[in-house]
N, C-alpha and C positions, 0 to 999 in steps of 0.2 A: 841224200839229195836226189839220187837217181830215182828212188822209190817215189819221192814227191813229184818229180817230173813225169813219171809214168802215170801217176794218178791224175795229174793235170791234163795229160794227153787224153786219158780215157774220158774224163768229164767234158773236155772240149769236143771230142768226137761225138759224144752223146748229145751235147747241146746243138752241134751242127746238124746231126741227124733229125733231131726234133724240129729244128727250124725248116729243114728241107721238106719234111713230111707234112708240115702245116703252113701253107702259104700265108695264112692270116696272122701268124706270129711275126711281130716286127720289133718288139722290145725285149730287153733282158728280163724284165719282170714276167713277161708271158712265157719265156723259155723256162725260167725257174719254176713257175707254177705248173707247167706241163711235166717237167722232170719229177716233181714231187708226187705225181700220180702213179709212178712206178713203185712196185713193191720194194721195200727197203730204203727208199729215198724220201720217205714222207717228211723227215726232219732235215733234209739237205740244206745247209746254210747258204744263204744267197751270196755272202761274201766269198765263200769257197768257190762257187761257180765263177764269179767275176775274176778272182785272182788266178784260177786255173786257166781261163781263156787267155788272160794277159800273159801268163807264163808260157803257155804253149805257143802263143803268137811270137813271143820273143825268141823262143827256140827256133822257130821256123825262119825268123829273120836272120838268125846267126848262121844258118847253114847255107844262106844264099851266097853264091860265088861273088867275088869282087867285081867281075865283069857285069853280072846281072844287077848288082847294086848301082854301078855307074850308069848303066842303061836306064834303070828306074829313075835315078836322079835327073838324067837328061830329059826323059819324058815329062817328069814333074815340072821342070823349069820351062819347057816348051808350052805346057798347058797353062801355067801361071801367066806367061808372057802373052799368050793368045787371049786369055780372059781379061787381062789388064787392058789390052788394046781395045777390046770390045767395050769395056766399061767407059774408057775415055771417049770413044766415038759416041756412045749413048749420052754421056753428060754434055758433050759439045752440041749435039742436036737439041737437047733440052734447053740449054742456054740460048741457043739461036732462036728457038720457037717461043721462048718466054713461058714455058710450062715445066711442071715437074715430071721427071721420068716415071713411067709406070713401074710398079714393083716387079722384080724379076721372078720368074717361076722357080719353085723350090724342087724341081725334078731331081731325084736322086739324093735329096737331103736326108741326113740321118734323123730318124725319129727319136725325139728326146723323151726318155722315160720320166715319170714323176720323181723318182729318186735322184736322177741326174739333174733335173731342173732345180731340185732343192739344194743339191750340192753346189751347183753353179751360183745360186743365190748366196750361199754361205761364202763361197769363194769371192764373189763380188764385194760383199760386206767387209771381208778381211782385207781385200786390196784397198778399199776406201779408208779403212782404219790405218792401214800401213802408210798411205800417202799423208795422213794427218799425224803420224807418229813423230816423236822427238827426233830420231835419226833422220827421217825424211825431211823435216823442217831444217835441220842443221845442214843437210846436203844441199837443199835449195838455196839456203842463205849463203853457203860457201860458193855456190855457182854465181850468185849475184855479186859477191865480193870479188871473185875472179874476173867477172865481166867489167866491174868498175876499175880494177887494177889495170886491166888490159886497155881500157879507155884512157886512163891517165898516161900509161906508157906510150900509147900511140898518139897522144895529144889530140884526141878526138873530142873537141869541145863544141862541135856544131850542134844545132838543134836536132831533136829526135825526128826521124823520118815519120811524117804524119801517116796515120793509118788510112788505108783506102776506104773512102766513105761507101757504105752499103747502099745499093740502089733502093729507091723508094718511090711510092706514088701516093695519090690521095687515099686509095682504099687501104693501103698498108698503114698509113698514118691514122686513119680512123680506127683500124683494128688495135693499134698500139695504144691510142688514147682510150679506147674502150677497156683495154686490159688494165691501164692505170686507174681508171675510174672504178673498176670492179675491185682492184686491190685496195683502193682507198676506202671503199664501202665496207669491205671485210675488216680492215683495220679499225674503222670507226665502231663497228659492231663489237669487235673483240674488246676495244678499250672500254666500251660502256657496259660490258659484262661484269667488270670489276667495280662498277659504281656502288658506293655504300648506300645503305638504307636511308641514312641521314641526308645524303645528297639527293636521292630520289624524292624524299619527302619535301625538301626545300624547293625542288623544281615544281612539285605539285602545288605547293602553297603559292608560288609565284604565278603559276599558269592558270589555276582554277578561276580567279576573278577575271582574268583576261578573256578566257573562253566564254564566261557568262556575259560579259559586256558586249562582245562582238557577235552574238548569236541572234537567231530569229530575223535575219534580214538577208538581202543580196548585196551586202556592202562592198563586195569586191568590184562591182561594176563602177561605182563612183569613186573608189579609192585606188586599188591596184590596177584596175582596168581603165582608169580615166584617160591616160595618154592615148591608148588605142581607141577609146570612145570618141575623142575629138579628132584623131587623125584618120580613123577608119570606122565610122559609125555603123556601117552595114556588117562588117566583119564582127564587130563587138555584139551587135544585136543578134547575129546568128548563134552566138554562144549562150544567150540568155535562156532560151527555152530548154535546152538540154540541162542547164543548171537547175531550173525549176523542177524538172522531172527527177533529177538526182536528189533533190530535197525530200521528195516523197517516196523514193524507191532506191534501196541499196542495190537491187538487181540492175537498175538503169545505169548507175555509175560504173558497175563492173562491165557492162556491155560497152559503154562509152570508152572506157579505158582499153578494152580489148580492140576496139576499132582504131583507137589512137596508135596502139602498138603495131598495127598492120600497115601503117604508113611507111613509105619507102625509107624516109630518113630515120625512122625508128628501127626497122628491120636491118638496115645497113649499119646501125650503131652510131649514126652521125649525131643524134640528139645527145647521147651519152658522151661521145668523144669530144663534142664541142663544149660540153658543160652546161647544156640547157637544163634548167631545173624543172622537173615534173614531179609533183608531190606524190608520194606513194599512197595507195588506197588500202594497203594491207594493215591488219590490226596489229601485227608485230613490228611495225616500223619503229625505228629508234627515235628517241626524243629529238635529236638534231635533224633527222631526215624530214620530219613533219613540218607543215606550215606553222609559223610561230604563233598564230592566233589560236590554234587548236592542238596543243600539246598535252593537255591535262586528261589523264585517264579518269580522274574523279568526275570531271564535268561531263565527259562523254557518256556517263551512265544516266544522266538526267534527261528527261523528255525534251526533244527538240534540238539538243546540242549536237548530237551525232548527225542529224539531218542537216543542220546548218553547215557542218564541216563537209558533208558530201557535196552540197551545192557549191560551197566555196572552192573546194579542190577541183571539182569537175569543171567549173567555169574557167579558173586560171590555167589549168592544164591544157584545155582546148585552145584558149586564147594564146598562150605561149607557143604552142605547136603551130597554130595558124600564122602567127607573126613570123616565126622562124622560117617556116616553109615558104612564105611569100617573099621574104627578103633573100633567102638562099636561091630561089628560082629566078628572081630578078637578077641576082649577081651572076648566075650560071648562063644567062643569055649570051654573055661575052666570054664564055669559057667556064669549065667546071670550077666551083669554089674550092679553094684549098682548105686544109684543116685549120690553118691560122685564121683565114677569113671567117670560117664557120664559128670559131671560138669568139671572135670579136662580135659577130652577129648575136650569138647566144648571150654574151655578156650584156649587150645593149638590151635585148629582150628581157633578160632577168631584171635589170635595173628599171626599165620602163614599167614593168608589172609588179614593182614593189619588193623585189628580191635584191637588196643591196649587196654589194661585194665587200665582205669583211676584210679582204686583203688589200683593198684600195683605200685611198684617202676618203674620209667620210664613212668608214666602215662601222663606226660607233662601237668600239670596244669588243668586237667579236661576239661570240656566244655568251660571254659574261654579261653583256648589255641587257639580256633578257630579264635579269634581276633588278635592273635600274630603270629601263625605259619600257614603255608600253609595247612598242613594236620596233625594236632596234634595226632590223633589216629594212623595214619600210621607211623609217626615219633616215637611215643611211642612203636609201635609194633616191629619196626626194632631194637630198643634198647633192648627190652625184648627178642627178638628172638636171637640176637647175643650173649647176655650174658646168654642164656639158661634158662631164667626165667620159661618157661613152664615145663622144666625138673626138675629144682632144687626145684620148689614149691611143688613137690610131695613127697619130702623126709620127712619121719616121719609122713605123713598124713594117714588118714584112707584109702584113695584111694591107696596110697603106691605103692607096687612093680608092680602090674599088669599094671596099667595105665602108670607108669614110663617106663616100658619096651616098651609099644606101642609108646610112645613119642620118646624114644631112637631109635627105628626102623626108625621112620620118619626122624630124624636127620641123621641117617646113610645113608638112601637112598638119601637124599639131598646132602650130601658130595660126594657120588659116582657120582651123576649126575653132580655136579660142577666140579669134577676132569675130567670127560669125556669131558665137554665143553672146558675147558682150554687145555686139551690134544690135542683136534682137532685144536684149534687155534695155539698152539705151532707147531704142525706138518705143518700147512699151511704156517707159516712163514719160515719154512725150505724148503718146497717143491716148493713153488712158488717164482719166482724171481720178486717180486714187491717191488719197492723202498718205496712206501708209507706204506707197511705192516711192522710194527715194532715189535720187540720182546716184550714180556710182561715185564713190569716194576716190578722188584723184591724188590725194596726198599719200605717197608711198610710205610715210612714217606712221600712218594711222593703222590701228588694228583692223579697221573696216576696209582697208585697201583690197580691191579685187573681189569684194563680196557683194551679193545682192542684199539690199536693205529693205525690209518690209516691216515697218513699225520698229519694234524693238527686237525683231528676229533677223538673224543673219544667215544666209545660205552661201556656202563656199563652193562655187562651181569648179574650182581647181584642185579639190582634194587636199588642201593644205600646202600646196606649192607656193601660194602667195605669201605665206608666213616667212619664207626665206628671203623674198624680196624686201619685205618690211624690215627684217633683221638687218639686211645689208644697208638699207636706206638709213636706219636709225644709227647704225655704227658709222656710216659715212657722214651724215649731217650733224651728228651729235645733238639731236633733238628728239624729244619724245612727245607723242600726242595721244592722250587718252580719248576714249570714245564716249565721254560723259556729254550728254546732249545739252546740258545747261552750262555753257561756257567752257569750251575746250581750252586747255592750257598747255603751253609748251615749257620745257625746262631742260637744262643742260644734263648730259649724262654724268652721273656721279662716278660710275665705275663700269668698265666694259663688261665685266662678268655679270653685274647686275642686269645690264641690258639683255645679254644673251639669256640669262635665267628667266627674267620677266617676260621676254618676248617669245621664247621658244621652249626652253627646257622645262620650265615649270608646268607646261601643259602636256609634256610628253612623258612624264614619269609613269612607271608601271603602277598598277593599282596599290600594291602593298607599300612601297616607299612613298607614294603619293599620299596615301591615307595617313601614314606616320607623320609626314610633314604637315598635313592639314591639322592633325590633332595638336601638334606642337605649336602651330601658329594660331590655332583657333578659327581658321578660315581657309577656304580653298583659293584657287588661283584667281577667281573673279570676285572674291570678297564675301562669299556666302558663309553663313555660320556653320562651323564644324567643331564646336566645343562639346566635349562629352557631357558637361554639366547641364546643357540645355536639351530639351526635347527635340527642338528643330535641328540642333547640331547632330544628335544621335541618328535621327532619320536621314539626314544628309550623308553621314558616313556610311550607313547601310546601303543607301542608293548608289553611292560611288563605286561599290565593289560587287553589288548583286543584281542591280536592275539593268537590263540590256539598254544600250545607247539609243536604239530606235524607239523604245518605249519612253525614255526620258525626253527625247526630242519632241515626240507627239504630245506628251503631257504638257510640256512647257508651252507648246504652240496653242493648245486649247485654253490654257490659262490666259494667254495674251489675246487671242481672237475669238474665244468661245468655240462653238461647234465647228465654225469654219476653219479653225486651226487644225482640224483633223486632216485637211488637205496637205499638211506638211508631212504626212505619213509617206507620201510618194517619194520625195527627195531623200527622206531619212531612210526609207527602206532600201534605196539604191546606194546608200553609203555616202551621200553628199553631206558635208558637215552642216548641221542645223543647230543654231544656238539662239536662245531667247533670253534677253536680259530683263531683269525685274525693273518695272517702272517705279520711279520715285513717287510715293504717295503724296498727293497735295495736302497742304495743311487745311484742316477742317476749320470752318468758321462758326460752328455751333457754339452757342453760349454755354459756358461751363456752369454746372450746378454750384451754387454758393456752398462753401464748406461751413459746417456747423462751428461756431466759435468754441475754441478749446478753453477749458478752465485754466486760469493763470497758474503757473507753477510757482511754488515757493522758491525763493532764492537759495542756491546751494550754500552750504556753510563755507565760509572763508572767501566767498565770491567778492563781496563788497569790501570786506576787510583787506584783502590783498590789494584791491584797486586803490583804496585810500592810502594804504601804507607805502606802496612802491609800484607805480604803473609800469616803469621800465622792466622791473623784475617779472611782472605779470606778462609783458610782451615776450620776454625771452622764454617763458614757460609754455608759449603757444606751440602747437604742432608745426612741422616744417611748412605745410601748405599755407597756414595762416601767417606765418612770419614773412612769407614772400609777398603778401599783400601790402599795398601802400596804405599804411594806417598812421595818421598823425596823433600820437599819444598826448599831444598838448591840448587837443580839443575834447570837449565832453563826449561827443559821439565816438571819437576815436578811442578814448579811454574806455568807454563802455563796450565797444567792440572787442577790445583787447581782453577785458575782464570776462566777457561772455565766451571768447574763444578759448580761454583756459579750461572751461568745463565742457564745451560742446564742439563737435566737428560739423554737424549739419547746419546749413545756413538758416533754415527756418527756426531751429532752436536758438541759434545765435540772435536772431531778431527778437524772439520772445524774451530771451535773457536780457537783451539790451533794454527792452521796455521795462522790465522789472527793476533793472539797475537804475534807470532814469527815475522811476518812482521812489526808490530808496534814497537817491541823492537829493531829490526834491524835498 
């Protein structure tokens, strides 16, 4: 033991000498490396140096006198107390000033070697494992049991002392909301990493025709952007030209997005914290993150589809940001907007621009609805907008009065803009003597309610909003009114579900289920042929899932008005609903060519024989359709019709057979 201690002493003295002679040496690793440069110490174990220094230091500590030990303890206690007082004063100053204290200097701090850092990491992991170990859990559980027993013993049944609420402000709330949004985005992406190939394939099948139908136009202006167009026409117009540039240039949409992200509310994280939806422009965006009209990767590879998506996303992102910024700035005139108020504004902007809230009433089945409806979020947003969900949701909330007033202002501007548009159309019908230009339909149960009527063409200036008023009116009055020009008829509702289906849902189905239903019924929602067996039906089915809506609208307009119908390209291009109904062809008065007389057919065997034998039996042997006819078997003509019906189904052949039978009887 003495020999070992002597060796430890020599190694320690050598290590101290090396450190003193080389000021640049600050770690045990550097000491060992320098000692190994001496002859005979090339293979000096590092562990031996460490243990020798520890052993020698312990020996030195043991020879300290009791008095010196007590003095050292007193000095250590005094130093700790002084440092603690200084830290307390520093923390109090930080709390009073509302700032975080600057990090303290590390003067005199021991330099940590790489090996020591690794050992500390191992130690920390072991401590963590120990806290999770079975004995540790048992100990914590026993402590909780003891606390409960003590509570029962002391009859302490009062409520728990509430924890002191942490201080907060608008900036901190924005940061927390941004953190939650980022976590939610990460969770969404992680969950979709595990999507099966089958699920991805089904999504593409459902999304491909949707992207095809909504491309090659600026339809977001007259659909998702309609509310803003009527409430703030200048703001909406300012977003159109950048959208056009984005259609022709991918560089332009990247620049616009970068400019958008430099706005104060974007850099501060308020957009994200409030839940304002801004569609991603990245190629690797997940399925649910993208705009619902352009989720198909297959379609994006076709010419013009990606350009249409760029224009669509660019327009709506800017419009949503402009609407949010304007409402938030208006709200902040009377004090900074709280995070709750910002959330309510963002919810309204999302709904007003066609991004319905799936968590609210009218959410239309969540993301599953994409397989059933053409645009589930858009459909939900129109329902929520018509029935003032963004306004009513604020009643009694923390956001309350201030945000509610801002939303009410937007509704008011929208109504004024709508009244102005209808007033201009009504004036046009009175000022211009145009036969095709018809007065506005004032019956809310008519499918033409709220639409401009030009001949057999209907233009919807409200982007589909009027359909929900028609639905409500039909359900309320229990009457229906079709738009057949030759004698409108009203009839009682047979079934509420039928009314909802015929008025709304039948027209809102996604392309795939809509096509399946059309094939099953042999017709589409407006009665056009969709039978696979006919050439016209097959063409119609292909058109329904492959031809963009803007092309369909213009083609139907030219069929109705000739070359002048091409003017319908403008409202169709901007996304306003344009529908042209087929006119009923008038009956022709041309004289029909006389048919060549057919050679009389010979009576079929048994035809007359059966008639003479038993006319009643002949009647019973007729097909069901003939038996339902009112035939008097007691008269010669009736008997002859019965006999002819035994052999023939076609009425012309029955007449011919009747003539032959009459000749035979004569």
